[in-house]
mmJSON file of the N, C-alpha and C atoms, coordinates in Angstrom:
{"data_MODEL":{"atom_site":{
"group_PDB":["ATOM","ATOM","ATOM","ATOM","ATOM","ATOM","ATOM","ATOM","ATOM","ATOM","ATOM","ATOM","ATOM","ATOM","ATOM","ATOM","ATOM","ATOM","ATOM","ATOM","ATOM","ATOM","ATOM","ATOM","ATOM","ATOM","ATOM","ATOM","ATOM","ATOM","ATOM","ATOM","ATOM","ATOM","ATOM","ATOM","ATOM","ATOM","ATOM","ATOM","ATOM","ATOM","ATOM","ATOM","ATOM","ATOM","ATOM","ATOM","ATOM","ATOM","ATOM","ATOM","ATOM","ATOM","ATOM","ATOM","ATOM","ATOM","ATOM","ATOM","ATOM","ATOM","ATOM","ATOM","ATOM","ATOM","ATOM","ATOM","ATOM","ATOM","ATOM","ATOM","ATOM","ATOM","ATOM","ATOM","ATOM","ATOM","ATOM","ATOM","ATOM","ATOM","ATOM","ATOM","ATOM","ATOM","ATOM","ATOM","ATOM","ATOM","ATOM","ATOM","ATOM","ATOM","ATOM","ATOM","ATOM","ATOM","ATOM","ATOM","ATOM","ATOM","ATOM","ATOM","ATOM","ATOM","ATOM","ATOM","ATOM","ATOM","ATOM","ATOM","ATOM","ATOM","ATOM","ATOM","ATOM","ATOM","ATOM","ATOM","ATOM","ATOM","ATOM","ATOM","ATOM","ATOM","ATOM","ATOM","ATOM","ATOM","ATOM","ATOM","ATOM","ATOM","ATOM","ATOM","ATOM","ATOM","ATOM","ATOM","ATOM","ATOM","ATOM","ATOM","ATOM","ATOM","ATOM","ATOM","ATOM","ATOM","ATOM","ATOM","ATOM","ATOM","ATOM","ATOM","ATOM","ATOM","ATOM","ATOM","ATOM","ATOM","ATOM","ATOM","ATOM","ATOM","ATOM","ATOM","ATOM","ATOM","ATOM","ATOM","ATOM","ATOM","ATOM","ATOM","ATOM","ATOM","ATOM","ATOM","ATOM","ATOM","ATOM","ATOM","ATOM","ATOM","ATOM","ATOM","ATOM","ATOM","ATOM","ATOM","ATOM","ATOM","ATOM","ATOM","ATOM","ATOM","ATOM","ATOM","ATOM","ATOM","ATOM","ATOM","ATOM","ATOM","ATOM","ATOM","ATOM","ATOM","ATOM","ATOM","ATOM","ATOM","ATOM","ATOM"],
"id":[1,2,3,4,5,6,7,8,9,10,11,12,13,14,15,16,17,18,19,20,21,22,23,24,25,26,27,28,29,30,31,32,33,34,35,36,37,38,39,40,41,42,43,44,45,46,47,48,49,50,51,52,53,54,55,56,57,58,59,60,61,62,63,64,65,66,67,68,69,70,71,72,73,74,75,76,77,78,79,80,81,82,83,84,85,86,87,88,89,90,91,92,93,94,95,96,97,98,99,100,101,102,103,104,105,106,107,108,109,110,111,112,113,114,115,116,117,118,119,120,121,122,123,124,125,126,127,128,129,130,131,132,133,134,135,136,137,138,139,140,141,142,143,144,145,146,147,148,149,150,151,152,153,154,155,156,157,158,159,160,161,162,163,164,165,166,167,168,169,170,171,172,173,174,175,176,177,178,179,180,181,182,183,184,185,186,187,188,189,190,191,192,193,194,195,196,197,198,199,200,201,202,203,204,205,206,207,208,209,210,211,212,213,214,215,216],
"type_symbol":["N","C","C","N","C","C","N","C","C","N","C","C","N","C","C","N","C","C","N","C","C","N","C","C","N","C","C","N","C","C","N","C","C","N","C","C","N","C","C","N","C","C","N","C","C","N","C","C","N","C","C","N","C","C","N","C","C","N","C","C","N","C","C","N","C","C","N","C","C","N","C","C","N","C","C","N","C","C","N","C","C","N","C","C","N","C","C","N","C","C","N","C","C","N","C","C","N","C","C","N","C","C","N","C","C","N","C","C","N","C","C","N","C","C","N","C","C","N","C","C","N","C","C","N","C","C","N","C","C","N","C","C","N","C","C","N","C","C","N","C","C","N","C","C","N","C","C","N","C","C","N","C","C","N","C","C","N","C","C","N","C","C","N","C","C","N","C","C","N","C","C","N","C","C","N","C","C","N","C","C","N","C","C","N","C","C","N","C","C","N","C","C","N","C","C","N","C","C","N","C","C","N","C","C","N","C","C","N","C","C","N","C","C","N","C","C"],
"label_atom_id":["N","CA","C","N","CA","C","N","CA","C","N","CA","C","N","CA","C","N","CA","C","N","CA","C","N","CA","C","N","CA","C","N","CA","C","N","CA","C","N","CA","C","N","CA","C","N","CA","C","N","CA","C","N","CA","C","N","CA","C","N","CA","C","N","CA","C","N","CA","C","N","CA","C","N","CA","C","N","CA","C","N","CA","C","N","CA","C","N","CA","C","N","CA","C","N","CA","C","N","CA","C","N","CA","C","N","CA","C","N","CA","C","N","CA","C","N","CA","C","N","CA","C","N","CA","C","N","CA","C","N","CA","C","N","CA","C","N","CA","C","N","CA","C","N","CA","C","N","CA","C","N","CA","C","N","CA","C","N","CA","C","N","CA","C","N","CA","C","N","CA","C","N","CA","C","N","CA","C","N","CA","C","N","CA","C","N","CA","C","N","CA","C","N","CA","C","N","CA","C","N","CA","C","N","CA","C","N","CA","C","N","CA","C","N","CA","C","N","CA","C","N","CA","C","N","CA","C","N","CA","C","N","CA","C","N","CA","C","N","CA","C","N","CA","C","N","CA","C","N","CA","C"],
"label_alt_id":[null,null,null,null,null,null,null,null,null,null,null,null,null,null,null,null,null,null,null,null,null,null,null,null,null,null,null,null,null,null,null,null,null,null,null,null,null,null,null,null,null,null,null,null,null,null,null,null,null,null,null,null,null,null,null,null,null,null,null,null,null,null,null,null,null,null,null,null,null,null,null,null,null,null,null,null,null,null,null,null,null,null,null,null,null,null,null,null,null,null,null,null,null,null,null,null,null,null,null,null,null,null,null,null,null,null,null,null,null,null,null,null,null,null,null,null,null,null,null,null,null,null,null,null,null,null,null,null,null,null,null,null,null,null,null,null,null,null,null,null,null,null,null,null,null,null,null,null,null,null,null,null,null,null,null,null,null,null,null,null,null,null,null,null,null,null,null,null,null,null,null,null,null,null,null,null,null,null,null,null,null,null,null,null,null,null,null,null,null,null,null,null,null,null,null,null,null,null,null,null,null,null,null,null,null,null,null,null,null,null,null,null,null,null,null,null],
"label_comp_id":["MET","MET","MET","ALA","ALA","ALA","LYS","LYS","LYS","GLN","GLN","GLN","THR","THR","THR","GLN","GLN","GLN","PRO","PRO","PRO","VAL","VAL","VAL","GLU","GLU","GLU","VAL","VAL","VAL","LYS","LYS","LYS","LEU","LEU","LEU","VAL","VAL","VAL","ASP","ASP","ASP","GLN","GLN","GLN","ASP","ASP","ASP","GLU","GLU","GLU","THR","THR","THR","HIS","HIS","HIS","TRP","TRP","TRP","GLN","GLN","GLN","LEU","LEU","LEU","GLU","GLU","GLU","THR","THR","THR","THR","THR","THR","GLN","GLN","GLN","GLY","GLY","GLY","ARG","ARG","ARG","LEU","LEU","LEU","ILE","ILE","ILE","GLY","GLY","GLY","ARG","ARG","ARG","ILE","ILE","ILE","VAL","VAL","VAL","LYS","LYS","LYS","ASP","ASP","ASP","GLY","GLY","GLY","LYS","LYS","LYS","ARG","ARG","ARG","TYR","TYR","TYR","LEU","LEU","LEU","SER","SER","SER","TYR","TYR","TYR","PHE","PHE","PHE","GLY","GLY","GLY","LEU","LEU","LEU","GLU","GLU","GLU","THR","THR","THR","GLN","GLN","GLN","ALA","ALA","ALA","GLY","GLY","GLY","ARG","ARG","ARG","GLN","GLN","GLN","HIS","HIS","HIS","SER","SER","SER","LEU","LEU","LEU","GLU","GLU","GLU","GLU","GLU","GLU","ALA","ALA","ALA","THR","THR","THR","GLN","GLN","GLN","ASP","ASP","ASP","LEU","LEU","LEU","LEU","LEU","LEU","LEU","LEU","LEU","GLN","GLN","GLN","TYR","TYR","TYR","ASN","ASN","ASN","LEU","LEU","LEU","HIS","HIS","HIS","GLN","GLN","GLN","HIS","HIS","HIS"],
"label_asym_id":["A","A","A","A","A","A","A","A","A","A","A","A","A","A","A","A","A","A","A","A","A","A","A","A","A","A","A","A","A","A","A","A","A","A","A","A","A","A","A","A","A","A","A","A","A","A","A","A","A","A","A","A","A","A","A","A","A","A","A","A","A","A","A","A","A","A","A","A","A","A","A","A","A","A","A","A","A","A","A","A","A","A","A","A","A","A","A","A","A","A","A","A","A","A","A","A","A","A","A","A","A","A","A","A","A","A","A","A","A","A","A","A","A","A","A","A","A","A","A","A","A","A","A","A","A","A","A","A","A","A","A","A","A","A","A","A","A","A","A","A","A","A","A","A","A","A","A","A","A","A","A","A","A","A","A","A","A","A","A","A","A","A","A","A","A","A","A","A","A","A","A","A","A","A","A","A","A","A","A","A","A","A","A","A","A","A","A","A","A","A","A","A","A","A","A","A","A","A","A","A","A","A","A","A","A","A","A","A","A","A","A","A","A","A","A","A"],
"label_entity_id":["1","1","1","1","1","1","1","1","1","1","1","1","1","1","1","1","1","1","1","1","1","1","1","1","1","1","1","1","1","1","1","1","1","1","1","1","1","1","1","1","1","1","1","1","1","1","1","1","1","1","1","1","1","1","1","1","1","1","1","1","1","1","1","1","1","1","1","1","1","1","1","1","1","1","1","1","1","1","1","1","1","1","1","1","1","1","1","1","1","1","1","1","1","1","1","1","1","1","1","1","1","1","1","1","1","1","1","1","1","1","1","1","1","1","1","1","1","1","1","1","1","1","1","1","1","1","1","1","1","1","1","1","1","1","1","1","1","1","1","1","1","1","1","1","1","1","1","1","1","1","1","1","1","1","1","1","1","1","1","1","1","1","1","1","1","1","1","1","1","1","1","1","1","1","1","1","1","1","1","1","1","1","1","1","1","1","1","1","1","1","1","1","1","1","1","1","1","1","1","1","1","1","1","1","1","1","1","1","1","1","1","1","1","1","1","1"],
"label_seq_id":[1,1,1,2,2,2,3,3,3,4,4,4,5,5,5,6,6,6,7,7,7,8,8,8,9,9,9,10,10,10,11,11,11,12,12,12,13,13,13,14,14,14,15,15,15,16,16,16,17,17,17,18,18,18,19,19,19,20,20,20,21,21,21,22,22,22,23,23,23,24,24,24,25,25,25,26,26,26,27,27,27,28,28,28,29,29,29,30,30,30,31,31,31,32,32,32,33,33,33,34,34,34,35,35,35,36,36,36,37,37,37,38,38,38,39,39,39,40,40,40,41,41,41,42,42,42,43,43,43,44,44,44,45,45,45,46,46,46,47,47,47,48,48,48,49,49,49,50,50,50,51,51,51,52,52,52,53,53,53,54,54,54,55,55,55,56,56,56,57,57,57,58,58,58,59,59,59,60,60,60,61,61,61,62,62,62,63,63,63,64,64,64,65,65,65,66,66,66,67,67,67,68,68,68,69,69,69,70,70,70,71,71,71,72,72,72],
"pdbx_PDB_ins_code":[null,null,null,null,null,null,null,null,null,null,null,null,null,null,null,null,null,null,null,null,null,null,null,null,null,null,null,null,null,null,null,null,null,null,null,null,null,null,null,null,null,null,null,null,null,null,null,null,null,null,null,null,null,null,null,null,null,null,null,null,null,null,null,null,null,null,null,null,null,null,null,null,null,null,null,null,null,null,null,null,null,null,null,null,null,null,null,null,null,null,null,null,null,null,null,null,null,null,null,null,null,null,null,null,null,null,null,null,null,null,null,null,null,null,null,null,null,null,null,null,null,null,null,null,null,null,null,null,null,null,null,null,null,null,null,null,null,null,null,null,null,null,null,null,null,null,null,null,null,null,null,null,null,null,null,null,null,null,null,null,null,null,null,null,null,null,null,null,null,null,null,null,null,null,null,null,null,null,null,null,null,null,null,null,null,null,null,null,null,null,null,null,null,null,null,null,null,null,null,null,null,null,null,null,null,null,null,null,null,null,null,null,null,null,null,null],
"Cartn_x":[-12.323,-12.13,-11.426,-10.327,-9.561,-9.698,-9.527,-9.827,-8.076,-8.325,-6.168,-6.573,-5.251,-4.595,-3.744,-3.298,-2.252,-1.82,-0.443,0.417,0.926,0.54,0.188,1.878,2.212,3.67,3.552,3.495,4.039,5.006,4.819,5.916,5.359,6.293,6.381,7.597,6.097,5.913,6.727,8.443,8.076,7.656,6.668,6.027,7.266,7.786,9.063,9.366,9.338,10.545,9.586,8.838,7.66,6.967,6.038,5.285,5.233,4.396,4.783,3.495,3.689,2.44,2.728,1.62,1.881,0.824,1.878,0.873,0.922,0.81,-0.016,1.26,2.175,2.656,1.488,0.295,-0.07,-1.219,-1.015,-0.787,-2.35,-2.864,-3.677,-3.48,-4.073,-3.5,-4.052,-2.743,-3.357,-3.428,-3.035,-2.805,-1.716,-1.959,-0.462,0.396,1.075,2.182,2.547,2.72,2.479,3.226,4.909,5.48,5.141,4.644,4.557,4.894,6.474,6.837,8.124,7.588,8.518,7.796,7.076,5.538,5.356,4.969,4.579,2.906,2.48,0.89,0.784,-0.371,-0.786,-2.414,-2.614,-4.017,-4.252,-5.627,-5.727,-6.534,-6.296,-7.487,-7.114,-8.597,-8.815,-9.823,-8.995,-9.831,-9.319,-9.315,-9.48,-8.414,-8.902,-7.971,-7.2,-5.805,-5.029,-4.413,-3.743,-2.708,-1.614,-1.298,0.519,0.944,2.546,3.329,4.347,5.687,6.822,7.547,7.762,8.508,7.833,8.715,8.515,7.952,9.001,8.9,6.879,6.648,6.199,4.203,4.056,3.297,3.262,4.285,3.9,2.596,3.332,3.162,1.805,1.206,-0.288,-1.013,-0.6,-1.141,-1.061,-0.54,-0.371,-1.807,-1.756,-2.383,-3.875,-4.59,-5.296,-6.082,-5.102,-5.231,-5.454,-4.771,-4.815,-6.507,-6.652,-8.443,-9.034,-9.072,-10.141,-10.435,-9.784,-9.636,-11.025,-10.836,-11.218,-13.532],
"Cartn_y":[-27.472,-26.535,-25.356,-24.738,-23.455,-23.298,-21.418,-20.956,-20.391,-19.866,-19.585,-18.329,-17.261,-16.376,-16.352,-14.86,-14.037,-13.118,-13.332,-12.107,-11.283,-9.981,-8.843,-7.756,-7.358,-6.322,-5.186,-5.139,-3.509,-3.061,-1.859,-0.777,0.728,0.877,2.43,3.446,4.473,5.758,6.729,7.558,8.307,8.972,10.204,10.996,12.805,12.524,12.916,12.15,13.487,12.541,12.316,12.641,11.895,11.399,11.326,10.939,9.147,8.253,7.591,7.356,6.539,5.98,4.238,3.017,1.877,1.216,1.862,0.489,-0.13,-0.254,-1.688,-1.222,-2.007,-1.991,-1.31,-1.77,-1.312,-0.217,0.717,1.79,2.452,0.834,1.107,1.633,2.847,2.877,2.199,1.195,0.801,1.693,2.629,3.047,3.926,4.72,5.794,5.493,6.112,5.942,7.197,7.524,9.624,8.903,9.735,9.641,10.539,10.183,11.226,10.686,11.842,11.666,10.34,9.847,8.1,7.532,6.99,6.684,6.473,5.628,5.875,5.547,6.128,6.125,5.546,4.388,3.949,3.896,4.511,4.974,3.522,2.527,1.57,2.135,2.926,3.612,5.157,5.378,7.17,7.01,6.177,5.777,7.313,7.662,9.027,8.16,6.839,6.326,5.674,5.363,5.315,4.422,3.294,2.502,3.023,2.622,3.087,1.516,1.987,1.081,1.725,1.146,1.472,1.253,1.166,1.2,1.362,1.815,2.233,-0.096,-0.887,-1.967,-2.216,-1.87,-2.206,-1.684,-0.659,0.295,-0.304,-0.64,-1.68,-2.574,-3.51,-4.355,-5.038,-3.857,-3.675,-2.807,-2.145,-2.023,-3.084,-4.267,-5.142,-6.494,-6.773,-7.381,-6.824,-5.69,-5.028,-6.018,-5.178,-4.776,-6.392,-7.665,-8.755,-9.51,-9.086,-9.026,-8.516,-7.428,-6.976,-7.642,-8.161,-9.407,-10.197,-10.472,-11.719,-11.157],
"Cartn_z":[-8.402,-8.554,-8.601,-7.588,-7.089,-8.547,-8.025,-8.68,-9.162,-10.419,-10.611,-10.525,-10.096,-9.329,-9.792,-10.772,-11.321,-10.353,-10.442,-10.142,-9.258,-9.192,-9.541,-9.59,-10.114,-9.801,-8.812,-8.03,-6.906,-7.443,-7.208,-7.523,-5.728,-5.157,-3.968,-4.705,-5.457,-6.251,-5.043,-4.637,-4.291,-4.703,-3.859,-4.564,-3.908,-1.72,-1.587,-0.7,0.141,1.157,2.228,2.418,3.233,2.674,0.756,0.877,-0.134,-0.021,-1.22,-1.79,-3.006,-3.372,-3.779,-2.959,-3.269,-5.079,-6.442,-7.414,-7.397,-8.98,-9.321,-10.99,-11.134,-12.693,-14.236,-13.716,-14.681,-14.109,-13.155,-13.037,-11.604,-11.009,-10.65,-8.904,-8.1,-7.145,-5.559,-4.836,-4.233,-2.732,-2.609,-1.774,-1.003,-0.326,-0.067,1.185,1.582,2.883,2.864,4.339,5.413,6.305,6.102,7.615,8.498,9.829,10.461,11.713,12.048,12.807,13.258,13.703,13.345,12.388,13.099,12.532,11.016,10.144,8.535,8.72,8.266,7.84,6.78,6.825,6.023,5.093,4.614,3.685,2.762,2.709,1.55,0.818,-0.603,-1.715,-1.314,-1.22,-1.447,0.689,1.11,2.249,3.104,4.333,4.718,6.53,6.542,8.222,7.767,8.37,8.375,9.223,8.29,10.182,10.37,11.029,12.31,12.3,11.599,11.309,11.958,12.254,13.043,11.382,10.753,9.469,8.394,6.675,5.208,5.615,5.68,5.31,5.074,6.431,7.693,7.428,6.284,6.256,4.958,3.563,2.462,2.592,3.985,3.72,3.751,5.417,5.284,4.255,3.676,2.135,0.766,1.174,-0.317,0.707,2.258,2.861,3.02,2.24,3.037,0.957,-0.025,-1.195,-1.648,-1.109,-1.047,-0.85,0.705,1.146,0.033,-0.802,-1.211,-2.714,-2.837,-4.035,-3.653,-3.374,-2.949,-3.524],
"occupancy":[1.0,1.0,1.0,1.0,1.0,1.0,1.0,1.0,1.0,1.0,1.0,1.0,1.0,1.0,1.0,1.0,1.0,1.0,1.0,1.0,1.0,1.0,1.0,1.0,1.0,1.0,1.0,1.0,1.0,1.0,1.0,1.0,1.0,1.0,1.0,1.0,1.0,1.0,1.0,1.0,1.0,1.0,1.0,1.0,1.0,1.0,1.0,1.0,1.0,1.0,1.0,1.0,1.0,1.0,1.0,1.0,1.0,1.0,1.0,1.0,1.0,1.0,1.0,1.0,1.0,1.0,1.0,1.0,1.0,1.0,1.0,1.0,1.0,1.0,1.0,1.0,1.0,1.0,1.0,1.0,1.0,1.0,1.0,1.0,1.0,1.0,1.0,1.0,1.0,1.0,1.0,1.0,1.0,1.0,1.0,1.0,1.0,1.0,1.0,1.0,1.0,1.0,1.0,1.0,1.0,1.0,1.0,1.0,1.0,1.0,1.0,1.0,1.0,1.0,1.0,1.0,1.0,1.0,1.0,1.0,1.0,1.0,1.0,1.0,1.0,1.0,1.0,1.0,1.0,1.0,1.0,1.0,1.0,1.0,1.0,1.0,1.0,1.0,1.0,1.0,1.0,1.0,1.0,1.0,1.0,1.0,1.0,1.0,1.0,1.0,1.0,1.0,1.0,1.0,1.0,1.0,1.0,1.0,1.0,1.0,1.0,1.0,1.0,1.0,1.0,1.0,1.0,1.0,1.0,1.0,1.0,1.0,1.0,1.0,1.0,1.0,1.0,1.0,1.0,1.0,1.0,1.0,1.0,1.0,1.0,1.0,1.0,1.0,1.0,1.0,1.0,1.0,1.0,1.0,1.0,1.0,1.0,1.0,1.0,1.0,1.0,1.0,1.0,1.0,1.0,1.0,1.0,1.0,1.0,1.0,1.0,1.0,1.0,1.0,1.0,1.0],
"B_iso_or_equiv":[0.0,0.0,0.0,0.0,0.0,0.0,0.0,0.0,0.0,0.0,0.0,0.0,0.0,0.0,0.0,0.0,0.0,0.0,0.0,0.0,0.0,0.0,0.0,0.0,0.0,0.0,0.0,0.0,0.0,0.0,0.0,0.0,0.0,0.0,0.0,0.0,0.0,0.0,0.0,0.0,0.0,0.0,0.0,0.0,0.0,0.0,0.0,0.0,0.0,0.0,0.0,0.0,0.0,0.0,0.0,0.0,0.0,0.0,0.0,0.0,0.0,0.0,0.0,0.0,0.0,0.0,0.0,0.0,0.0,0.0,0.0,0.0,0.0,0.0,0.0,0.0,0.0,0.0,0.0,0.0,0.0,0.0,0.0,0.0,0.0,0.0,0.0,0.0,0.0,0.0,0.0,0.0,0.0,0.0,0.0,0.0,0.0,0.0,0.0,0.0,0.0,0.0,0.0,0.0,0.0,0.0,0.0,0.0,0.0,0.0,0.0,0.0,0.0,0.0,0.0,0.0,0.0,0.0,0.0,0.0,0.0,0.0,0.0,0.0,0.0,0.0,0.0,0.0,0.0,0.0,0.0,0.0,0.0,0.0,0.0,0.0,0.0,0.0,0.0,0.0,0.0,0.0,0.0,0.0,0.0,0.0,0.0,0.0,0.0,0.0,0.0,0.0,0.0,0.0,0.0,0.0,0.0,0.0,0.0,0.0,0.0,0.0,0.0,0.0,0.0,0.0,0.0,0.0,0.0,0.0,0.0,0.0,0.0,0.0,0.0,0.0,0.0,0.0,0.0,0.0,0.0,0.0,0.0,0.0,0.0,0.0,0.0,0.0,0.0,0.0,0.0,0.0,0.0,0.0,0.0,0.0,0.0,0.0,0.0,0.0,0.0,0.0,0.0,0.0,0.0,0.0,0.0,0.0,0.0,0.0,0.0,0.0,0.0,0.0,0.0,0.0],
"pdbx_formal_charge":[null,null,null,null,null,null,null,null,null,null,null,null,null,null,null,null,null,null,null,null,null,null,null,null,null,null,null,null,null,null,null,null,null,null,null,null,null,null,null,null,null,null,null,null,null,null,null,null,null,null,null,null,null,null,null,null,null,null,null,null,null,null,null,null,null,null,null,null,null,null,null,null,null,null,null,null,null,null,null,null,null,null,null,null,null,null,null,null,null,null,null,null,null,null,null,null,null,null,null,null,null,null,null,null,null,null,null,null,null,null,null,null,null,null,null,null,null,null,null,null,null,null,null,null,null,null,null,null,null,null,null,null,null,null,null,null,null,null,null,null,null,null,null,null,null,null,null,null,null,null,null,null,null,null,null,null,null,null,null,null,null,null,null,null,null,null,null,null,null,null,null,null,null,null,null,null,null,null,null,null,null,null,null,null,null,null,null,null,null,null,null,null,null,null,null,null,null,null,null,null,null,null,null,null,null,null,null,null,null,null,null,null,null,null,null,null],
"auth_seq_id":[1,1,1,2,2,2,3,3,3,4,4,4,5,5,5,6,6,6,7,7,7,8,8,8,9,9,9,10,10,10,11,11,11,12,12,12,13,13,13,14,14,14,15,15,15,16,16,16,17,17,17,18,18,18,19,19,19,20,20,20,21,21,21,22,22,22,23,23,23,24,24,24,25,25,25,26,26,26,27,27,27,28,28,28,29,29,29,30,30,30,31,31,31,32,32,32,33,33,33,34,34,34,35,35,35,36,36,36,37,37,37,38,38,38,39,39,39,40,40,40,41,41,41,42,42,42,43,43,43,44,44,44,45,45,45,46,46,46,47,47,47,48,48,48,49,49,49,50,50,50,51,51,51,52,52,52,53,53,53,54,54,54,55,55,55,56,56,56,57,57,57,58,58,58,59,59,59,60,60,60,61,61,61,62,62,62,63,63,63,64,64,64,65,65,65,66,66,66,67,67,67,68,68,68,69,69,69,70,70,70,71,71,71,72,72,72],
"auth_comp_id":["MET","MET","MET","ALA","ALA","ALA","LYS","LYS","LYS","GLN","GLN","GLN","THR","THR","THR","GLN","GLN","GLN","PRO","PRO","PRO","VAL","VAL","VAL","GLU","GLU","GLU","VAL","VAL","VAL","LYS","LYS","LYS","LEU","LEU","LEU","VAL","VAL","VAL","ASP","ASP","ASP","GLN","GLN","GLN","ASP","ASP","ASP","GLU","GLU","GLU","THR","THR","THR","HIS","HIS","HIS","TRP","TRP","TRP","GLN","GLN","GLN","LEU","LEU","LEU","GLU","GLU","GLU","THR","THR","THR","THR","THR","THR","GLN","GLN","GLN","GLY","GLY","GLY","ARG","ARG","ARG","LEU","LEU","LEU","ILE","ILE","ILE","GLY","GLY","GLY","ARG","ARG","ARG","ILE","ILE","ILE","VAL","VAL","VAL","LYS","LYS","LYS","ASP","ASP","ASP","GLY","GLY","GLY","LYS","LYS","LYS","ARG","ARG","ARG","TYR","TYR","TYR","LEU","LEU","LEU","SER","SER","SER","TYR","TYR","TYR","PHE","PHE","PHE","GLY","GLY","GLY","LEU","LEU","LEU","GLU","GLU","GLU","THR","THR","THR","GLN","GLN","GLN","ALA","ALA","ALA","GLY","GLY","GLY","ARG","ARG","ARG","GLN","GLN","GLN","HIS","HIS","HIS","SER","SER","SER","LEU","LEU","LEU","GLU","GLU","GLU","GLU","GLU","GLU","ALA","ALA","ALA","THR","THR","THR","GLN","GLN","GLN","ASP","ASP","ASP","LEU","LEU","LEU","LEU","LEU","LEU","LEU","LEU","LEU","GLN","GLN","GLN","TYR","TYR","TYR","ASN","ASN","ASN","LEU","LEU","LEU","HIS","HIS","HIS","GLN","GLN","GLN","HIS","HIS","HIS"],
"auth_asym_id":["A","A","A","A","A","A","A","A","A","A","A","A","A","A","A","A","A","A","A","A","A","A","A","A","A","A","A","A","A","A","A","A","A","A","A","A","A","A","A","A","A","A","A","A","A","A","A","A","A","A","A","A","A","A","A","A","A","A","A","A","A","A","A","A","A","A","A","A","A","A","A","A","A","A","A","A","A","A","A","A","A","A","A","A","A","A","A","A","A","A","A","A","A","A","A","A","A","A","A","A","A","A","A","A","A","A","A","A","A","A","A","A","A","A","A","A","A","A","A","A","A","A","A","A","A","A","A","A","A","A","A","A","A","A","A","A","A","A","A","A","A","A","A","A","A","A","A","A","A","A","A","A","A","A","A","A","A","A","A","A","A","A","A","A","A","A","A","A","A","A","A","A","A","A","A","A","A","A","A","A","A","A","A","A","A","A","A","A","A","A","A","A","A","A","A","A","A","A","A","A","A","A","A","A","A","A","A","A","A","A","A","A","A","A","A","A"],
"auth_atom_id":["N","CA","C","N","CA","C","N","CA","C","N","CA","C","N","CA","C","N","CA","C","N","CA","C","N","CA","C","N","CA","C","N","CA","C","N","CA","C","N","CA","C","N","CA","C","N","CA","C","N","CA","C","N","CA","C","N","CA","C","N","CA","C","N","CA","C","N","CA","C","N","CA","C","N","CA","C","N","CA","C","N","CA","C","N","CA","C","N","CA","C","N","CA","C","N","CA","C","N","CA","C","N","CA","C","N","CA","C","N","CA","C","N","CA","C","N","CA","C","N","CA","C","N","CA","C","N","CA","C","N","CA","C","N","CA","C","N","CA","C","N","CA","C","N","CA","C","N","CA","C","N","CA","C","N","CA","C","N","CA","C","N","CA","C","N","CA","C","N","CA","C","N","CA","C","N","CA","C","N","CA","C","N","CA","C","N","CA","C","N","CA","C","N","CA","C","N","CA","C","N","CA","C","N","CA","C","N","CA","C","N","CA","C","N","CA","C","N","CA","C","N","CA","C","N","CA","C","N","CA","C","N","CA","C","N","CA","C","N","CA","C","N","CA","C","N","CA","C","N","CA","C"],
"pdbx_PDB_model_num":[1,1,1,1,1,1,1,1,1,1,1,1,1,1,1,1,1,1,1,1,1,1,1,1,1,1,1,1,1,1,1,1,1,1,1,1,1,1,1,1,1,1,1,1,1,1,1,1,1,1,1,1,1,1,1,1,1,1,1,1,1,1,1,1,1,1,1,1,1,1,1,1,1,1,1,1,1,1,1,1,1,1,1,1,1,1,1,1,1,1,1,1,1,1,1,1,1,1,1,1,1,1,1,1,1,1,1,1,1,1,1,1,1,1,1,1,1,1,1,1,1,1,1,1,1,1,1,1,1,1,1,1,1,1,1,1,1,1,1,1,1,1,1,1,1,1,1,1,1,1,1,1,1,1,1,1,1,1,1,1,1,1,1,1,1,1,1,1,1,1,1,1,1,1,1,1,1,1,1,1,1,1,1,1,1,1,1,1,1,1,1,1,1,1,1,1,1,1,1,1,1,1,1,1,1,1,1,1,1,1,1,1,1,1,1,1]
}}}
């Protein structure tokens, strides 16, 4: 029998012009995004190693992919 999954709602919270947090609607931190020049650095959870993306959308997608991988 397949495992039933529940959809998770997320929100992107603006900290300021160059910092964002991605979290679930229940307030659980998924990760943070920092603008670094023309790139965006995405940090999953409390990790210190960042992924580098070209846009805020790509950084958000990267965090969601990592979140989904760590849920199984």
